[in-house]
C-alpha positions in Angstrom: -0.3 0.4 -0.1 1.1 3.6 -0.6 1.5 5.8 2.7 3.2 8.1 4.3 6.9 7.8 6.4 9.6 10.1 8.0 12.7 8.6 5.8 16.5 9.7 6.5 18.4 9.4 3.5 21.8 10.3 5.0 24.0 11.4 8.1 23.2 14.9 9.4 20.1 15.4 7.4 16.5 16.2 8.4 13.3 13.4 8.5 11.8 13.8 5.5 7.9 13.0 5.1 7.1 11.7 2.2 5.3 8.3 -0.1 6.3 5.0 1.0 5.2 1.8 -0.1 4.6 -0.6 2.6 4.3 -4.2 1.2 1.6 -7.1 2.2 2.6 -9.7 4.9 4.5 -12.8 4.1 4.5 -15.8 5.7 4.5 -15.2 10.0 3.9 -11.5 9.7 1.3 -8.6 10.0 0.4 -5.4 8.9 -0.5 -3.2 12.0 -2.1 0.4 11.3 -0.8 2.6 14.4 -2.3 5.3 16.6 1.0 6.5 18.1 4.7 6.4 17.8 7.0 7.5 20.3 10.0 9.7 19.7 13.1 8.2 20.9 16.7 9.4 21.1 17.5 6.2 19.8 16.7 6.9 16.1 18.6 10.5 16.8 21.5 7.9 16.4 20.7 7.3 13.0 20.8 11.0 12.3 24.1 11.4 14.0 25.9 8.0 12.5 26.3 7.0 16.3 24.2 3.7 14.9 25.6 2.5 11.5 23.2 1.3 9.1 24.6 -0.7 6.1 22.9 2.1 3.7 20.4 4.8 3.4 17.3 5.6 3.3 16.2 4.5 6.9 12.2 4.4 8.1 12.7 5.6 11.5 10.6 4.6 14.8 10.3 1.9 17.2 7.8 2.9 19.7 4.6 2.2 18.1 0.8 0.7 18.8 -2.1 -0.1 16.9 -4.1 -2.7 15.4 -3.9 -5.3 12.9 -5.4 -5.1 9.7 -3.7 -8.1 8.0 -2.5 -11.5 8.7 0.0 -13.3 6.8 -0.1 -17.0 6.9 1.5 -19.3 9.4 0.5 -16.4 12.3 -0.6 -17.7 15.5 -1.8 -16.0 18.6 -2.9 -13.2 16.4 -5.8 -12.1 14.5 -7.0 -8.8 12.2 -8.5 -6.3 15.0 -6.2 -7.5 17.7 -4.4 -4.1 19.5 -0.8 -4.8 20.0 2.2 -3.1 21.1 5.8 -3.2 19.0 8.5 -4.7 21.0 11.7 -2.8 19.4 13.7 -6.1 20.0 11.9 -9.4 18.2 11.1 -12.2 21.1 10.8 -15.9 18.7 11.1 -17.8 21.8 12.8 -20.5 20.6 16.6 -19.4 20.8 18.9 -19.9 23.5 18.3 -16.6 25.0 14.7 -16.7 24.6 14.5 -20.3 25.7 16.4 -19.4 29.1 14.7 -16.3 29.7 16.3 -13.6 28.3 13.6 -12.8 25.3 15.4 -9.0 25.4 18.7 -10.8 24.2 16.8 -12.8 21.6 19.0 -14.0 18.6 16.9 -12.1 16.0 17.7 -9.0 17.1 21.3 -9.3 15.1 19.6 -7.8 12.3 17.6 -4.9 14.2 19.4 -2.1 12.2 19.6 -4.2 8.5 15.9 -3.8 7.6 15.8 -7.7 6.4 12.8 -8.9 7.1 13.0 -11.9 9.8 10.7 -14.0 7.1 12.6 -14.1 4.1 15.5 -11.4 4.2 14.0 -9.1 1.8 12.7 -5.6 2.7 9.2 -4.3 3.2 9.1 -0.7 2.4 10.2 0.8 -0.8 10.8 4.5 -1.5 11.5 6.5 -4.5 12.3 2.7 -6.0 14.8 2.0 -3.4 14.6 -0.7 -0.6 14.2 1.2 3.0 15.8 0.3 5.9 13.3 -0.1 8.9 14.0 1.1 12.3 14.3 -2.2 14.4 12.8 -3.9 11.8 9.5 -1.8 12.6 9.4 1.3 11.2 6.9 3.2 13.0 7.5 6.9 11.9 5.0 5.6 9.2 1.0 4.8 9.9 1.3 1.2 8.8 4.0 -1.1 9.0 4.3 -4.5 8.0 6.2 -6.5 10.8 7.3 -10.4 12.1 4.8 -11.3 14.7 7.9 -11.8 17.0 8.0 -8.1 16.7 4.3 -7.3 18.1 2.8 -8.2 21.6 -1.1 -8.0 22.1 -2.3 -5.8 24.2 -6.1 -5.5 25.9 -8.5 -3.5 24.1 -9.2 -1.0 26.3 -6.0 0.1 26.9 -5.6 3.8 25.0 -3.5 2.9 22.1 -2.1 6.6 21.7 -0.1 6.3 25.0 0.6 2.1 25.1 2.9 2.9 22.3 5.4 4.0 25.1 6.1 0.9 26.8 7.4 -0.6 23.5 10.9 0.9 24.4 11.4 3.9 26.6 9.3 3.0 29.8 10.2 -1.0 29.6 13.8 -0.2 28.9 14.0 2.3 32.0 11.6 0.2 34.5 13.3 -2.6 33.8 16.9 -1.1 34.3 15.7 -0.4 37.6 13.9 -3.2 38.7 15.8 -6.1 36.7 19.1 -5.3 36.1 19.9 -2.7 38.7 17.4 -5.4 41.2 16.6 -2.5 43.5 15.7 -3.2 46.6 13.6 -1.9 49.4 15.6 0.9 51.2 18.3 1.3 48.8 19.7 4.9 47.7 19.3 4.6 43.7 21.0 7.6 41.0 19.6 8.0 38.0 21.5 9.3 35.7 19.5 11.7 32.8 16.0 11.8 33.4 14.5 11.6 29.6 11.9 9.1 28.2 14.1 6.4 29.6 15.8 7.6 32.7 12.0 9.1 33.9 10.6 5.5 33.8 14.1 4.1 35.9 13.0 7.0 38.6 9.6 5.1 38.4 11.2 1.5 38.6 13.5 2.0 41.4 10.5 4.2 43.5 8.1 1.1 43.1 10.7 -1.2 44.2 10.8 0.6 47.5 14.1 2.5 46.9 14.6 4.9 50.2 16.3 7.4 48.4 15.7 8.3 44.2 18.4 10.3 43.4 17.7 12.1 40.0 20.4 14.2 37.8 19.8 16.2 35.1 21.0 19.2 33.6 17.4 20.8 32.4 15.6 22.1 35.7 12.3 21.5 34.4 12.8 17.3 34.0 14.2 17.6 37.6 11.3 19.1 38.9 9.1 16.4 36.8 11.3 13.7 38.2 9.9 14.6 41.6 6.5 13.8 40.3 7.5 10.0 38.9 9.3 9.6 42.9 12.8 11.2 43.1 13.5 12.4 46.6 16.4 14.8 45.6 17.8 16.2 42.2 20.8 17.2 40.9 22.1 19.5 37.9 25.3 16.9 37.6 27.3 14.1 38.9 29.6 16.2 40.1 27.2 18.3 42.0 25.6 15.3 43.5 28.7 13.7 44.7 28.7 15.5 48.0 25.2 15.4 49.0 25.2 11.8 48.4 28.0 11.5 50.2 26.3 13.1 53.0 23.1 11.5 53.0 24.2 7.9 53.2 26.5 8.3 55.8 29.7 7.9 53.5 28.4 4.4 51.8 27.2 6.2 48.5 24.6 4.7 46.6 24.0 1.0 46.0 22.6 1.2 42.7 23.5 4.0 39.8 21.5 3.8 36.4 23.1 6.1 33.6 20.4 6.7 31.4 21.8 9.7 29.4 20.1 10.2 25.9 24.1 10.0 24.4 26.2 8.5 26.6 29.7 9.5 27.0 33.1 7.5 28.0 33.6 9.8 31.1 29.7 9.1 32.3 31.1 5.8 33.6 33.4 6.6 36.3 31.4 9.5 37.2 28.4 6.9 37.6 31.0 4.6 39.7 32.1 7.6 41.8 28.6 7.9 43.1 28.2 3.9 43.7 28.9 2.3 47.2 31.3 -0.4 47.4 29.6 -3.8 46.5 27.3 -1.7 44.7 26.0 -1.9 40.8 26.2 0.8 37.9 24.1 -0.2 35.2 25.0 1.4 31.6 21.4 2.1 29.9 22.3 4.9 27.8 23.3 4.4 24.4 26.1 6.1 22.7 28.2 6.1 19.4 29.0 2.6 18.2 32.6 3.8 17.3 33.2 5.2 20.5 35.4 2.8 22.8 37.0 5.0 25.3 36.0 4.9 28.8 36.6 6.7 31.9 37.4 3.9 34.7 39.4 3.4 37.8 40.4 0.2 37.5 41.8 0.6 41.3 38.5 1.4 42.6 36.4 -0.9 40.6 38.6 -3.7 42.1 39.3 -2.5 45.5 35.6 -1.9 46.2 34.7 -4.6 44.3 32.0 -2.7 42.1 29.7 -3.9 39.4 29.6 -2.4 35.9 26.6 -4.0 33.9 25.1 -3.3 30.6 21.5 -3.4 30.0 18.9 -3.6 27.1 15.4 -3.5 27.3 15.4 -3.4 30.9 16.5 -6.8 31.1 12.6 -7.6 30.5 10.9 -10.3 28.9 8.5 -8.3 26.3 5.5 -10.6 26.2 5.1 -10.5 30.0 6.7 -7.3 30.9 4.6 -5.2 28.3 1.1 -6.3 29.5 2.0 -6.1 32.9 3.3 -2.5 32.9 0.3 -1.6 31.0 -1.9 -3.2 33.7 -0.1 -1.0 36.1 -0.9 1.8 34.3 -4.7 1.0 34.6 -4.6 0.4 38.1 -2.8 3.9 38.6 0.3 2.8 39.6 2.7 3.6 36.9 2.3 7.0 34.7 2.6 7.0 31.4 0.2 10.0 30.6 1.8 12.4 32.1 5.4 11.2 30.1 3.6 12.3 26.9 4.8 15.8 27.0 4.0 17.2 23.5 2.0 15.6 20.8 3.0 16.1 16.9 1.8 15.7 13.5 3.8 13.5 11.7 4.9 16.3 9.5 6.3 17.9 12.6 8.1 15.4 13.4 11.7 17.5 12.9 10.3 20.1 15.3 9.7 17.1 18.0 13.3 16.2 17.8 14.8 19.5 18.2 12.3 19.7 21.2 13.7 16.8 22.1 17.9 18.2 21.7 16.4 21.2 23.5 14.9 19.6 26.4 11.6 20.7 26.3 10.3 17.1 26.3 10.4 14.2 28.4 9.0 12.0 25.4 7.6 13.4 22.4 4.4 11.6 20.8 3.5 11.3 17.1 0.0 10.6 16.5 -1.2 9.5 13.5 -4.6 11.2 11.6 -6.4 10.7 8.7 -4.2 13.0 6.8 -1.2 10.7 7.5 -2.7 8.0 6.0 
């Protein structure tokens, strides 16, 4: 079908909203009419070149929600009319990581930035006669997507689709970074570095896990203020500014857990996080950086002698088929803030304004809401 999509034609360019062709579902695939898409910082890494792709153009977006409109042969557990959320990492359920309870590490994730469909290795989107890579095998910067069933999770039909998209990446990643990867325990002190669309949910997750103190660090004052609404007990503008207060608050022990959720992680962020972390504590690296950056500031002396743990995290260590419905049930019960995360809603044609607002620190999470004009 012909529809619209936000295409990136090269590094450093703006998103171009133009006509694209989305193919029909093949074996194991479904077509979904999207209601909304989140504007995640990970797509900004396509603009900067921080996330390498084999070629351009790329159809961005990996945080979506909508209704299944077509079902390909061999699909199980999904039918036309079902409400779904995209999972930015597919979960096949059969590979060794999936079978051992680590769907976030599914072997199908190896093809996330190739754009080649899971079913047959071909491309489902074309623009100007060229194959188009779809971000995370999804491409939610279009009102229609054709994707493998491993990349969508069925949800209850009474959940507002316009907000459900958020759990496809940012909410699940941030919340799980606190509850699963950091394994926050009641009474602990937790530091969250960066309170955007992922970090604000790490704050929520740490608070929900019973942390005594949740210390949010962000250079943007409005985000620090909002962090208090999501469960933070203290806020600071920088890691340096937090160092002495955290030392005083904890009687010199520092934070049991530190979670790095900055949008573009730098090498110096690692040592800053470890300096805020207690001996025997854990620093979790959730934020993404440039794939070519291999330089890290790290005191090996401190890492060894204070037995600190430096732990990577993807998708918050979560199993999306379990976690996405569970988080949405928490939202329905008033135990998880989602509406408050969507700072600004945009039309598809305003996507570049949405990303500029993100760069300017104006949004926790910007959202595209699709209308008839986009289809």
